[in-house]
The first five atom37 places (N, CA, C, CB, O) and aatype in JSON, in Angstrom:
{
  "aatype": [12, 0, 5, 1, 2, 10, 19, 5, 14, 15, 3, 19, 3, 8, 1, 13, 1, 7, 19, 7, 8, 15, 19, 10, 7, 3, 6, 1, 5, 6, 16, 10, 0, 5, 19, 6, 1, 6, 9, 6, 8, 14, 11, 10, 11, 2, 10, 6, 11, 16, 7, 10, 19, 9, 13, 9, 18, 15, 10, 10, 13, 16, 15, 17, 4, 1, 13, 15, 0, 18, 12, 9, 9, 8, 7],
  "atom_mask": [
    [1, 1, 1, 1, 1],
    [1, 1, 1, 1, 1],
    [1, 1, 1, 1, 1],
    [1, 1, 1, 1, 1],
    [1, 1, 1, 1, 1],
    [1, 1, 1, 1, 1],
    [1, 1, 1, 1, 1],
    [1, 1, 1, 1, 1],
    [1, 1, 1, 1, 1],
    [1, 1, 1, 1, 1],
    [1, 1, 1, 1, 1],
    [1, 1, 1, 1, 1],
    [1, 1, 1, 1, 1],
    [1, 1, 1, 1, 1],
    [1, 1, 1, 1, 1],
    [1, 1, 1, 1, 1],
    [1, 1, 1, 1, 1],
    [1, 1, 1, 0, 1],
    [1, 1, 1, 1, 1],
    [1, 1, 1, 0, 1],
    [1, 1, 1, 1, 1],
    [1, 1, 1, 1, 1],
    [1, 1, 1, 1, 1],
    [1, 1, 1, 1, 1],
    [1, 1, 1, 0, 1],
    [1, 1, 1, 1, 1],
    [1, 1, 1, 1, 1],
    [1, 1, 1, 1, 1],
    [1, 1, 1, 1, 1],
    [1, 1, 1, 1, 1],
    [1, 1, 1, 1, 1],
    [1, 1, 1, 1, 1],
    [1, 1, 1, 1, 1],
    [1, 1, 1, 1, 1],
    [1, 1, 1, 1, 1],
    [1, 1, 1, 1, 1],
    [1, 1, 1, 1, 1],
    [1, 1, 1, 1, 1],
    [1, 1, 1, 1, 1],
    [1, 1, 1, 1, 1],
    [1, 1, 1, 1, 1],
    [1, 1, 1, 1, 1],
    [1, 1, 1, 1, 1],
    [1, 1, 1, 1, 1],
    [1, 1, 1, 1, 1],
    [1, 1, 1, 1, 1],
    [1, 1, 1, 1, 1],
    [1, 1, 1, 1, 1],
    [1, 1, 1, 1, 1],
    [1, 1, 1, 1, 1],
    [1, 1, 1, 0, 1],
    [1, 1, 1, 1, 1],
    [1, 1, 1, 1, 1],
    [1, 1, 1, 1, 1],
    [1, 1, 1, 1, 1],
    [1, 1, 1, 1, 1],
    [1, 1, 1, 1, 1],
    [1, 1, 1, 1, 1],
    [1, 1, 1, 1, 1],
    [1, 1, 1, 1, 1],
    [1, 1, 1, 1, 1],
    [1, 1, 1, 1, 1],
    [1, 1, 1, 1, 1],
    [1, 1, 1, 1, 1],
    [1, 1, 1, 1, 1],
    [1, 1, 1, 1, 1],
    [1, 1, 1, 1, 1],
    [1, 1, 1, 1, 1],
    [1, 1, 1, 1, 1],
    [1, 1, 1, 1, 1],
    [1, 1, 1, 1, 1],
    [1, 1, 1, 1, 1],
    [1, 1, 1, 1, 1],
    [1, 1, 1, 1, 1],
    [1, 1, 1, 0, 1]
  ],
  "atom_positions": [
    [[243.02, 42.69, -17.21], [242.76, 44.07, -17.7], [241.36, 44.11, -18.35], [243.88, 44.52, -18.75], [240.98, 43.26, -19.15]],
    [[240.62, 45.14, -17.95], [239.28, 45.27, -18.44], [239.29, 45.78, -19.88], [238.47, 46.19, -17.55], [240.08, 46.66, -20.23]],
    [[238.41, 45.23, -20.7], [238.3, 45.66, -22.07], [237.45, 46.9, -22.18], [237.74, 44.56, -22.93], [236.37, 46.98, -21.61]],
    [[237.97, 47.92, -22.96], [237.19, 49.19, -23.04], [236.5, 49.29, -24.38], [238.1, 50.44, -22.83], [237.04, 48.89, -25.41]],
    [[235.33, 49.82, -24.35], [234.58, 50.07, -25.57], [235.18, 51.23, -26.3], [233.11, 50.31, -25.29], [235.41, 52.29, -25.72]],
    [[235.42, 51.03, -27.62], [236.12, 52.12, -28.36], [235.2, 53.26, -28.71], [236.74, 51.59, -29.64], [235.66, 54.39, -28.85]],
    [[233.9, 53.01, -28.85], [232.99, 54.11, -29.17], [232.07, 54.33, -27.97], [232.16, 53.8, -30.48], [231.25, 53.49, -27.6]],
    [[232.27, 55.54, -27.38], [231.45, 55.92, -26.24], [230.22, 56.67, -26.76], [232.27, 56.8, -25.22], [230.27, 57.26, -27.84]],
    [[229.14, 56.66, -26.01], [227.93, 57.41, -26.4], [228.21, 58.9, -26.57], [226.83, 57.21, -25.37], [227.61, 59.54, -27.43]],
    [[229.08, 59.44, -25.78], [229.45, 60.87, -25.91], [230.15, 61.15, -27.26], [230.39, 61.3, -24.73], [229.96, 62.22, -27.83]],
    [[230.95, 60.22, -27.78], [231.59, 60.38, -29.07], [230.57, 60.53, -30.17], [232.49, 59.21, -29.36], [230.74, 61.37, -31.06]],
    [[229.54, 59.76, -30.14], [228.46, 59.83, -31.14], [227.76, 61.18, -31.05], [227.44, 58.67, -30.94], [227.43, 61.79, -32.06]],
    [[227.53, 61.63, -29.82], [226.87, 62.91, -29.6], [227.77, 64.07, -30.15], [226.58, 63.11, -28.06], [227.26, 65.0, -30.78]],
    [[229.0, 63.99, -29.93], [229.93, 65.03, -30.45], [229.94, 65.02, -31.93], [231.35, 64.83, -29.95], [229.94, 66.09, -32.53]],
    [[229.94, 63.86, -32.56], [229.93, 63.83, -34.01], [228.64, 64.44, -34.61], [230.09, 62.4, -34.48], [228.69, 65.16, -35.61]],
    [[227.5, 64.12, -33.98], [226.26, 64.75, -34.48], [226.28, 66.22, -34.31], [225.07, 64.2, -33.79], [225.79, 66.94, -35.18]],
    [[226.81, 66.7, -33.22], [226.87, 68.18, -32.98], [227.77, 68.82, -34.04], [227.42, 68.52, -31.52], [227.46, 69.87, -34.59]],
    [[228.89, 68.15, -34.32], [229.81, 68.7, -35.33], [229.19, 68.81, -36.68], [0.0, 0.0, 0.0], [229.36, 69.82, -37.36]],
    [[228.46, 67.78, -37.09], [227.76, 67.82, -38.39], [226.72, 68.92, -38.4], [227.08, 66.46, -38.69], [226.57, 69.64, -39.39]],
    [[225.97, 69.05, -37.26], [224.98, 70.08, -37.2], [225.56, 71.48, -37.32], [0.0, 0.0, 0.0], [224.99, 72.34, -38.0]],
    [[226.71, 71.71, -36.63], [227.36, 73.03, -36.73], [227.84, 73.27, -38.13], [228.54, 73.15, -35.75], [227.76, 74.4, -38.62]],
    [[228.35, 72.25, -38.81], [228.77, 72.46, -40.17], [227.61, 72.88, -41.09], [229.41, 71.21, -40.69], [227.74, 73.78, -41.92]],
    [[226.5, 72.21, -40.93], [225.32, 72.57, -41.77], [224.89, 73.97, -41.49], [224.13, 71.62, -41.53], [224.62, 74.74, -42.42]],
    [[224.8, 74.34, -40.19], [224.42, 75.72, -39.85], [225.39, 76.78, -40.35], [224.29, 75.85, -38.37], [225.0, 77.88, -40.72]],
    [[226.68, 76.4, -40.35], [227.67, 77.3, -40.86], [227.48, 77.54, -42.36], [0.0, 0.0, 0.0], [227.6, 78.67, -42.83]],
    [[227.21, 76.5, -43.1], [226.96, 76.69, -44.56], [225.72, 77.52, -44.79], [226.81, 75.33, -45.27], [225.73, 78.39, -45.67]],
    [[224.63, 77.3, -44.04], [223.42, 78.06, -44.23], [223.56, 79.47, -43.86], [222.34, 77.49, -43.49], [222.95, 80.35, -44.47]],
    [[224.39, 79.74, -42.82], [224.61, 81.11, -42.35], [225.24, 81.96, -43.44], [225.51, 81.11, -41.1], [224.92, 83.14, -43.58]],
    [[226.17, 81.34, -44.22], [226.8, 82.13, -45.28], [225.79, 82.57, -46.28], [227.89, 81.34, -45.97], [225.82, 83.71, -46.74]],
    [[224.89, 81.68, -46.63], [223.82, 82.06, -47.58], [222.91, 83.12, -46.98], [222.99, 80.82, -47.98], [222.49, 84.03, -47.7]],
    [[222.59, 83.06, -45.72], [221.75, 84.02, -45.09], [222.45, 85.37, -45.07], [221.39, 83.57, -43.69], [221.78, 86.37, -45.34]],
    [[223.73, 85.46, -44.79], [224.46, 86.73, -44.79], [224.41, 87.36, -46.2], [225.93, 86.51, -44.33], [224.26, 88.57, -46.34]],
    [[224.54, 86.53, -47.23], [224.47, 87.08, -48.58], [223.09, 87.7, -48.85], [224.78, 85.99, -49.63], [222.99, 88.78, -49.44]],
    [[222.04, 87.01, -48.4], [220.7, 87.54, -48.61], [220.52, 88.81, -47.84], [219.65, 86.52, -48.22], [219.92, 89.75, -48.37]],
    [[221.0, 88.9, -46.62], [220.86, 90.13, -45.88], [221.61, 91.26, -46.53], [221.34, 89.95, -44.47], [221.13, 92.4, -46.55]],
    [[222.79, 90.99, -47.08], [223.6, 92.08, -47.73], [222.78, 92.64, -48.95], [225.07, 91.51, -48.23], [222.81, 93.84, -49.23]],
    [[222.08, 91.76, -49.64], [221.29, 92.25, -50.77], [220.11, 93.08, -50.36], [220.82, 91.12, -51.58], [219.7, 94.0, -51.07]],
    [[219.56, 92.77, -49.22], [218.31, 93.37, -48.73], [218.52, 94.65, -47.87], [217.55, 92.32, -47.91], [217.53, 95.27, -47.47]],
    [[219.71, 95.04, -47.58], [219.98, 96.23, -46.79], [219.56, 97.42, -47.65], [221.5, 96.33, -46.35], [219.79, 97.42, -48.86]],
    [[218.94, 98.44, -47.03], [218.5, 99.64, -47.73], [219.69, 100.43, -48.29], [217.69, 100.53, -46.78], [220.84, 100.16, -47.93]],
    [[219.44, 101.37, -49.14], [220.49, 102.0, -49.92], [221.71, 102.54, -49.18], [219.9, 103.09, -50.65], [222.81, 102.07, -49.47]],
    [[221.62, 103.47, -48.26], [222.87, 103.9, -47.65], [223.43, 102.79, -46.79], [222.67, 105.17, -46.83], [223.31, 102.84, -45.57]],
    [[224.06, 101.76, -47.42], [224.41, 100.52, -46.72], [225.38, 100.81, -45.55], [225.06, 99.5, -47.71], [225.2, 100.26, -44.46]],
    [[226.34, 101.63, -45.74], [227.38, 101.87, -44.71], [226.72, 102.51, -43.47], [228.54, 102.81, -45.26], [226.99, 102.13, -42.33]],
    [[225.85, 103.49, -43.75], [225.2, 104.2, -42.63], [224.31, 103.23, -41.87], [224.36, 105.41, -43.14], [224.31, 103.23, -40.63]],
    [[223.53, 102.36, -42.59], [222.67, 101.43, -41.9], [223.44, 100.32, -41.18], [221.71, 100.84, -42.88], [222.97, 99.82, -40.15]],
    [[224.62, 99.91, -41.7], [225.45, 98.92, -41.08], [226.08, 99.51, -39.78], [226.55, 98.43, -42.07], [226.23, 98.82, -38.78]],
    [[226.44, 100.81, -39.85], [226.93, 101.48, -38.64], [225.88, 101.54, -37.56], [227.4, 102.88, -38.95], [226.17, 101.3, -36.38]],
    [[224.62, 101.87, -37.96], [223.55, 101.87, -36.93], [223.35, 100.51, -36.35], [222.24, 102.36, -37.49], [223.24, 100.38, -35.14]],
    [[223.3, 99.48, -37.18], [223.17, 98.12, -36.72], [224.23, 97.69, -35.81], [223.13, 97.24, -37.83], [223.98, 97.1, -34.77]],
    [[225.45, 97.99, -36.2], [226.61, 97.66, -35.33], [226.57, 98.33, -33.98], [0.0, 0.0, 0.0], [226.93, 97.73, -32.97]],
    [[226.11, 99.58, -33.97], [225.96, 100.3, -32.66], [224.89, 99.66, -31.78], [225.6, 101.8, -32.89], [225.06, 99.51, -30.57]],
    [[223.77, 99.29, -32.42], [222.69, 98.63, -31.64], [223.17, 97.27, -31.06], [221.42, 98.39, -32.56], [222.91, 96.96, -29.89]],
    [[223.86, 96.48, -31.87], [224.41, 95.24, -31.45], [225.43, 95.45, -30.29], [225.05, 94.54, -32.65], [225.42, 94.7, -29.31]],
    [[226.28, 96.43, -30.43], [227.28, 96.7, -29.41], [226.67, 97.08, -28.09], [228.18, 97.78, -29.87], [227.04, 96.55, -27.04]],
    [[225.72, 98.03, -28.14], [225.03, 98.47, -26.9], [224.22, 97.28, -26.26], [224.07, 99.7, -27.21], [224.22, 97.11, -25.04]],
    [[223.55, 96.52, -27.09], [222.83, 95.41, -26.56], [223.78, 94.39, -25.89], [222.01, 94.77, -27.66], [223.49, 93.88, -24.81]],
    [[224.87, 94.1, -26.54], [225.86, 93.11, -25.97], [226.43, 93.62, -24.68], [227.02, 92.82, -26.96], [226.6, 92.83, -23.76]],
    [[226.73, 94.86, -24.54], [227.23, 95.44, -23.29], [226.12, 95.33, -22.19], [227.66, 96.95, -23.51], [226.39, 94.92, -21.06]],
    [[224.96, 95.69, -22.53], [223.88, 95.66, -21.45], [223.58, 94.24, -21.11], [222.54, 96.38, -21.91], [223.39, 93.96, -19.93]],
    [[223.52, 93.3, -22.06], [223.22, 91.93, -21.78], [224.32, 91.28, -20.91], [223.04, 91.17, -23.09], [224.06, 90.58, -19.93]],
    [[225.54, 91.55, -21.33], [226.68, 90.95, -20.6], [226.72, 91.45, -19.12], [228.03, 91.3, -21.33], [226.93, 90.67, -18.2]],
    [[226.52, 92.74, -18.94], [226.56, 93.28, -17.6], [225.37, 92.73, -16.79], [226.53, 94.83, -17.64], [225.53, 92.39, -15.61]],
    [[224.2, 92.63, -17.41], [223.05, 92.11, -16.68], [223.28, 90.66, -16.33], [221.76, 92.27, -17.51], [222.89, 90.21, -15.25]],
    [[223.92, 89.9, -17.21], [224.17, 88.43, -17.02], [225.15, 88.33, -15.83], [224.8, 87.71, -18.38], [224.9, 87.54, -14.93]],
    [[226.2, 89.08, -15.8], [227.16, 88.97, -14.76], [226.56, 89.4, -13.42], [228.38, 89.78, -15.1], [226.83, 88.78, -12.39]],
    [[225.78, 90.44, -13.44], [225.17, 90.92, -12.17], [224.2, 89.81, -11.66], [224.39, 92.32, -12.38], [224.17, 89.52, -10.47]],
    [[223.42, 89.22, -12.57], [222.51, 88.15, -12.14], [223.22, 87.0, -11.56], [221.68, 87.68, -13.26], [222.81, 86.46, -10.53]],
    [[224.31, 86.59, -12.2], [225.1, 85.47, -11.72], [225.7, 85.82, -10.33], [226.23, 85.11, -12.75], [225.7, 85.0, -9.42]],
    [[226.18, 87.01, -10.2], [226.73, 87.43, -8.93], [225.69, 87.35, -7.81], [227.28, 88.84, -9.04], [225.96, 86.85, -6.72]],
    [[224.52, 87.84, -8.12], [223.42, 87.85, -7.14], [222.96, 86.4, -6.8], [222.21, 88.67, -7.7], [222.59, 86.12, -5.67]],
    [[223.0, 85.55, -7.73], [222.58, 84.18, -7.45], [223.58, 83.46, -6.6], [222.35, 83.41, -8.73], [223.23, 82.71, -5.69]],
    [[224.86, 83.7, -6.9], [225.93, 83.02, -6.17], [226.11, 83.63, -4.78], [227.25, 83.1, -6.97], [226.19, 82.9, -3.79]],
    [[226.17, 84.95, -4.69], [226.48, 85.58, -3.44], [225.22, 86.14, -2.71], [227.47, 86.68, -3.68], [225.34, 86.66, -1.6]],
    [[224.09, 86.04, -3.31], [222.92, 86.6, -2.75], [222.39, 85.84, -1.64], [0.0, 0.0, 0.0], [221.37, 86.21, -1.06]]
  ]
}
């Protein structure tokens, strides 16, 4: 029976990625708190505008991405 190495290189890579995501998650919370303080006065109105912009952008980007993938695969 062949002996198997317990620690694979991919395991180390996954651990580094996990630590990196944890650090980014912690920093993101601080960034969101800073953004909340810096939003101009009618906060709800500005947040609604921002949400609408993000929603429209995500719809356009997603449709463009799917169309491009379709054209690459079936083109």
